[in-house]
Residue, then its C-alpha position, 0 to 999 in steps of 0.5 A: x400205451x398211452x403216450x406221455x409228453x412232459x416237460x419238466x420245470x426247473x425249480x429248487x428241489x425238496x431236500x427229502x426228495x432228493x435223498x430218495x432219488x439218490x436212494x433209488x439210483x444208489x440201489x439201482x447202480x448196485x446191480x444183481x437186485x432184479x430177479x427173473x421169473x414169477x415175480x415183478x422186478x419192482x419187487x427188488x427195488x425200494x420204489x418211491x411210496x405212493x401217497x394221494x395227490x389232489x386232483x387239478x380237474x377244478x383249477x383245469x376246467x377254471x383255466x379252460x373257461x378263463x382262456x376260452x373267454x380270452x380268445x373269444x375276445x381275441x382269437x388272435x392271441x396264439x399264446x392263449x391258443x397254445x395254453x388252451x390246446x395244452x389244457x384240452x389234452x391234459x384233460x383228455x389224458x385224465x379222463x379219456x374223453x375224446x371230446x376234449x381232442x377237437x377243441x385241442x386240435x381246433x385251438x392249436x390250428x387257430x394259433x397257427x392261423x394267427x401266427x405262422x409257425x416260423x414265429x409260433x413253434x409253440x403252436x406247431x408243438x401243440x398241433x403235433x401233440x394234439x394229433x398224436x392223441x388223435x392218432x394222426x402220427x403221419x401228421x404228428x411226425x410231419x410237424x415234429x420234423x418241421x419243428x426239428x428244423x425251426x429248432x435245431x438244438x432243442x429236444x422236444x421235437x426229437x421226443x415227439x417224433x420218437x412218439x409218432x415213429x413208435x406208434x407207427x412201428x418205426x421202433x429203430x427210428x423211435x429209439x434214434x429220435x429218443x437218444x437225440x432228445x436225451x443228447x439235446x438235454x431232454x427231461x429225465x422223466x420224459x426220457x425214462x418213460x419213453x425208454x421204458x415203453x421200448x423196453x417193454x416192446x422188446x422183452x426187457x422187462x427188468x430194464x422197463x421197470x428200472x426206468x419207470x422207477x427212476x421216472x417216478x422218482x424224478x417226477x416226485x421230485x417236481x415242486x408240484x408233483x404231476x398226479x397223472x404222470x406219477x399214476x401213469x408210471x405205477x399203472x405201466x409198472x402194473x401192466x409190465x408185471x401183469x404181462x409177465x404173469x406176476x399177479x401180486x406185483x400187478x395188484x401192488x403197482x395198480x393200488x399204488x396208481x389208484x392211491x396217487x390217483x382214485x380216478x385212474x381208469x386204466x388202473x381201475x381196469x388193470x386191478x379189474x384183470x388181477x382180480x379176475x385172474x384170481x376168480x373174483x368175478x364180482x370185485x373185477x366187475x365192480x372195477x371196470x364198472x368204474x373203468x368204462x373205456x373198457x366195455x368189452x372186458x366188462x361184457x366178458x366178466x358179465x358173461x363168465x358171472x352168468x349175468x347174460x342180460x347185462x353182458x349183452x347190453x354191454x356188447x351192444x354198447x360196445x358196437x354202438x360206441x365204436x362202429x363207425x356204421x353207427x356213428x351219427x354225430x362228429x364226435x361219435x365218428x371221431x370215437x369210432x376213428x380212434x377205436x377201430x382196432x379195439x372193435x375189430x378185436x372184439x369181433x374177433x374175440x366173440x366170433x362176430x361179423x368176421x369180414x367186418x373185423x378184418x377190414x377194420x383191421x386192415x384200415x387201421x394197419x394201413x395207418x399204424x404198422x406197429x406189432x399190435x396192428x400187426x396182432x389184430x390183422x393176424x387175428x381177424x385175417x385167421x377168423x376170416x379164413x385168411x390163413x397165410x396172411x394171418x401167418x405172415x401178420x402173426x410173425x410180424x407181431x412177434x418180430x420184437x419178442x414182445x412178452x404178451x401171451x396174446x400175441x403168442x396165443x393168436x399165433x399158436x391158434x393160426x399155426x394150429x389151423x395151418x397143420x403146424x402143431x409142433x409150432x402151435x404147440x410151442x406158441x401156446x405153451x409160451x402164452x401160458x408160461x408168460x401169463x397163464x391168466x392173460x385173458x378170462x375168456x381166451x386163456x381157457x381157450x389157449x389152454x384146451x387147444x394145447x391139451x387137444x394136440x398133447 
């Protein structure tokens, strides 16, 4: 899940938005409306209606050019450097274009070079946020703790530290920091989205959807509703519904995200997965062609549609884009470093370069001891023939009870290879019960593996 860091402005509220917020919270308070099984819990609550929100891209680009001109003439203007870093990170979140990351880091460091962190906590915060975006989670955690020492009564440093700990797999530590941020008065949207992420990881999908719904109501109440935040929340609701196999709910939320922001590449990919699950391969391909961040899935869809030439070309592009060995520029090396996990998973899913996949997964897991890092380590270790290590890593990936079919599928195949057929059948059945369409290539393999042991 992408990292979301927000701060809510304190401005007069729109009365209609206030009424909508009160109505949503009242429905939540009544309880008993959230239903389990087959349908997304979002069905049982009146969600804020999705509506288009104009893009700020042109204004953001203009602001970046203006601020760049300012710092060219006055590079020690730390306030402008902090603003510039924030705009670059906003463009990164909206586009997934990692070319925005390097200037965001540069601006934050230039700010701190001009004025030390003791008098420039904004620069320290900008650096921590840029490090989070660049997957330097240890660095972000270090700088968040320094911010806490400088600003002991503010919530922001605790939110930043919680984000870093969550990405590194310290889930109890993340929950502790989010609770402290809330105690210190963190913005409601900021807290609701973070709590929702934790709830999904722990399998509390009902509560996660409640938190996302409240976040939406609060964000829509801002004087200028934040387009990227609102579409992100709808997308996350779609992801949660898809995890639980609720294709109708997932499609509705993905389409809501695209109503808000027709360029949301994450929602485009999510909708593509739903269409693929329903057998509409051409429709799915069209969605993934727009969401170019998800090249591996596009290649899989081409393969399933019998378009082998396009599949091979797309798979080659995955390797060219993500492989550290093929990175020849600073931008390509950065891109590869941020996608070690994706490349390892691509190799393992397609039975390619098993030793390389295993090495990539180990490199990634050193930096991030989260459950998804453990899962990729398990899967690549299994493909490389390290079954004992694969079993330990798979059990680690399942430790929170996260309702993700892919985790149980990997664990099931590992147990089958070890001869533990009862455990293997249990895990594979759990995967298919959660979502029989979790992946267009891997889900049929899970069913065949289960059938072979029946």
